[in-house]
Each structure stands twice: as structure tokens, then as C-alpha cells.
C-alpha positions, 0 to 999 in steps of 0.5 A: 180727602175732604175736611168732612170726610177726614173728620168722619173717618177719624171719628169712626176710627176712634170709635173702633179703638174705644170699642176695642179697649172696652172689649179687652177690659171686660174680657180681662176683668172676666178672666180676673174674676174667674181666676179669683173665684176658681183658683185663689188659694185663700178665697176659694174656701169661702165660696163653699155653701154654708151648711146652714143654708136651707136647713131652716127653710120650712121652719117657723124661723123663716115664717117669722122672717117672712112676717117681718117682710110682709109688715114692711111691704105693707107699711113702707108707703104709709110711714112718712118723713116729716121735716120742720122749720121755724125762725128763731131770734138769736139771743146773744148780746153781741148780736142784739146790741149795736154798741157792743158790736161797734165796741168789739168791732164785730160786723153786723150779723143776722138777728134770726136763724132757721131752726130745723127738726125731723120726725115721723108720721103715718097716713090715716086716710087716703086723702092726706091726713097724717098722725104724728106727735105734738112735739114734732110740729109744735111752734113750727112755721113750716111743716113738710111731709115726704111720702113716696118720693114727693114732698108736700107742705102740711097744715096742722089741723090740730095738736094736743100737748097733753097726750102729744098727738097732732093731726096734719093734712096734705092737699093735692093727694089721693089714693094714699095707703092708710095704716090699720089700727089695732086694739092697744087694750089687747097688747101683752108683755112679750108680744112682738113690736115693730117700729118704722121711722126716720131715726137721725133722718134715716128714712123708713128704718125698720126695727124689731123688739118686744113689748116690755110693759103696758100701762106705764103711768109714771112716764110723764107728769100727766099720768098718761098710760104708755106702752114700753118697748125695746124696739130701737127708737131714736131721735127722729122716730117720734110720731111713727107707728108701733106695729104688731106682728099682724100689721096693726098699729098699736101705738104712736112712738113718743120718747125714749129713756136715755142718758146719752140721747141714744137708744138704751132699749127703753122706748115709750109709745102712746096707745093707739086707743088713746090716740084714736080718741084724740084724733077724732076730736082734733079733726072735729074741733081742732083741739081736744075738749077735756072734762075736769072737776077742779080738784087737786088730789094726793095719795094717802101717806102715813102722815095724812092718815094720822092727821085725818085720823084714818085707820086705813090708807084706802082712797085719795085725799083732796088737797085743793079745790079750784074756785067756781069748779064743778067740785066746789059747786058739788060741795066737795071740801079739802080733806075729803077722802075719795074711795069710789067713783062710779062704783069703782075703787079709787086707790091712787090719783090715776084711777080717778083721773082715768074715770074723769077723762073717760066721762063725757062733758056734761055727764056726772061722776058719783063719788063716795067720800069719807068726811070725818066719821061720815060717808057721803055720796056726791054727784059731780057734773063734768065740765070742759077744762078751761083753755090755758 
């Protein structure tokens, strides 16, 4: 037999053996599976159909489940994975001092290291604009967005730390699926709340809860209003959408209250109506132009009421005035008590802050104040807040 024929013969012979082994193995596994399923004395009972199966098929429970399925299918390609990176200097005397390294016989070590972070965002235009949180991308050297299995380098169009919203842009894409904005002013306690994000890097995690509270104003130092939810939000969810049962984004997930770093059922989202206004300005100016009048204000305590000889504690009191500010130009003074703004009662500082934030730059706010025994009406013109 020639060498080539011998080689071909043995190859074919081995193929036949391998094929035979595969057939025997598959047949054996099939018999084993059949025996386990049909004849096992301890497993055959578990193959019995659940008595609850199909019992609720035509009830509202299954309809709600289908609604959750629909929301996920609608948004699975609209929620994006954000990864960030920046180079930071290692602040360590052994790293940075050549004498100490030599004295302790420590080899040369790098003076910088890469710091990485994760977050979530969502598509707001088919050509690549992405919404996320300011704190997800602030100070980062590199921001990358992963969507539909593809990763893109993103540009920060603008970012606002006061509301904690950032606008990103990725190029070279088209036909992305933007989300659908809802009306956060119509959100009610008890509404369904759905969060989609990347907690701990787990891509497109879907969690469900309810709206626990609306208009929470004591969450941050700025007094911004937040939506509270018990839908599970964890590190990595920041910047992702909070969605209602109609598939509308009603908020941007921002933070959690936790003493451990994990979810305790208290999460907060920026209302989407607030985010919309910020996104419009970030797209137009790269920053948010905010108005201010230049006063420091405080609620009226019993001590302040006694000092100013105020009979009731209605209104707020001016405790400071910025030099050359709109308030100073309008003639406001420390100790003035503001009781109304544009005809609306002012009972706490947040009431006035909201009115100032909603008034366009260049427009005026009519303030009703008590100064001693006098009541005055003073017009204050809103100016742009100086950049920090």
C-alpha cells in the first residue's frame, strides 16, 4: 500500500471510530435522560405541572408582566454603558521623594495611575446625543460609550454640576433609538417606577419599584427637587433613566441613600422636566446660564422674629447681600423680610429659589417685603450668575 493511500485509509478509519463513539455517547445520554425523567423515584414528582400554571394567564397580573416586557424591549437599545478613565498622580511620599525611595531601598515606581469609573446614560437623539450625570464624567480624560455591542469615544458637549446633568456626543452613528420623555410634573406617589442601568458593571439591569415621594428638596445643598423611588439603584446606575409604565422617561437616576454603599430602597432621580431645560442649554451654550439676584436668605426662626420684632413667622429674611448684585442695585437690605414674589407667597427659601431659577435672565421679579413697620414692593432684575 502506498504511503498516501495508507494515510488516507487510516484517517477514514479513525473518522468511522469517532463517529461511532459519538453515536454511542448521544444514545447513552438520551437513555440516561429518559430514565431520569421517567423512572427516577425522587425526581419524577417534580415533573408534574404546577397547579398555578395558566391559572392567571388572562388576568391583570400577566398583563402587567407583559407591560414590563414591553418597556425592556423598547429601551434595551437606548440605555448605554459608560466607562471613564483619568490619570491621577499618586500622592505618596515614598512614590514622590527620591531620597525616601533610596533610604528605604524602594525601587522606582510610577508616579501616576489610571482611575476608572462606570455609569449609565441614555440616547436622546438618533445621531448620537447621550444624557448622563455630571458626576459620571466630570474631570475624566476619556469617556467611552458602549451601545449595541459597539464602543465609541464620546465628547462632553456640556456638563452642569448644580443639577448633575451632562450631555455627551458620539460620532459616526445613525439611526440610534432615542428614549421618550414623559412629564415629571404628573408623577404621583405610588406610580410604577422602572430603572434600567449598569449597576456594578452589570449591563442593562432592569429593576422595578414604585415612586416613594416627589419633590424631595432636602437631598442636596442646592435644594433641587428629586423623585424618590424604591426601584433598586446601585453604583453604576447613575445617569440611567427612571421610566414609568407607559415607557416614558420621568427622571435621571442620580444617587442613593445608603450607609453601606448598597441599595436600601431609597433612590433619587432628577425630574426629567428639570433635565430637559438643562440639556437644551448645554446643547446651545455648553453650560447653563443661570439667573441670580445676589442675596443670602434664611427661614424666620423664633430668635430672628424676636430680634426683628415680627409678630408672625411668614416669609424669609435676607441675611446677606452680594456687592454690586441685582439685589443691591434694587435697594434690598439685610433684615428685609420677603413675603411674596410675583404674587406668590414665600414661606421658605426654596420657594424663592425656584422662582429665580424659572425667571429668564433680564426679566424682573416683583418682591413684596416687610422692612420694619413698612411694606414695600421692589422690582429686582435677574442677571446671569457669575461663573465660578
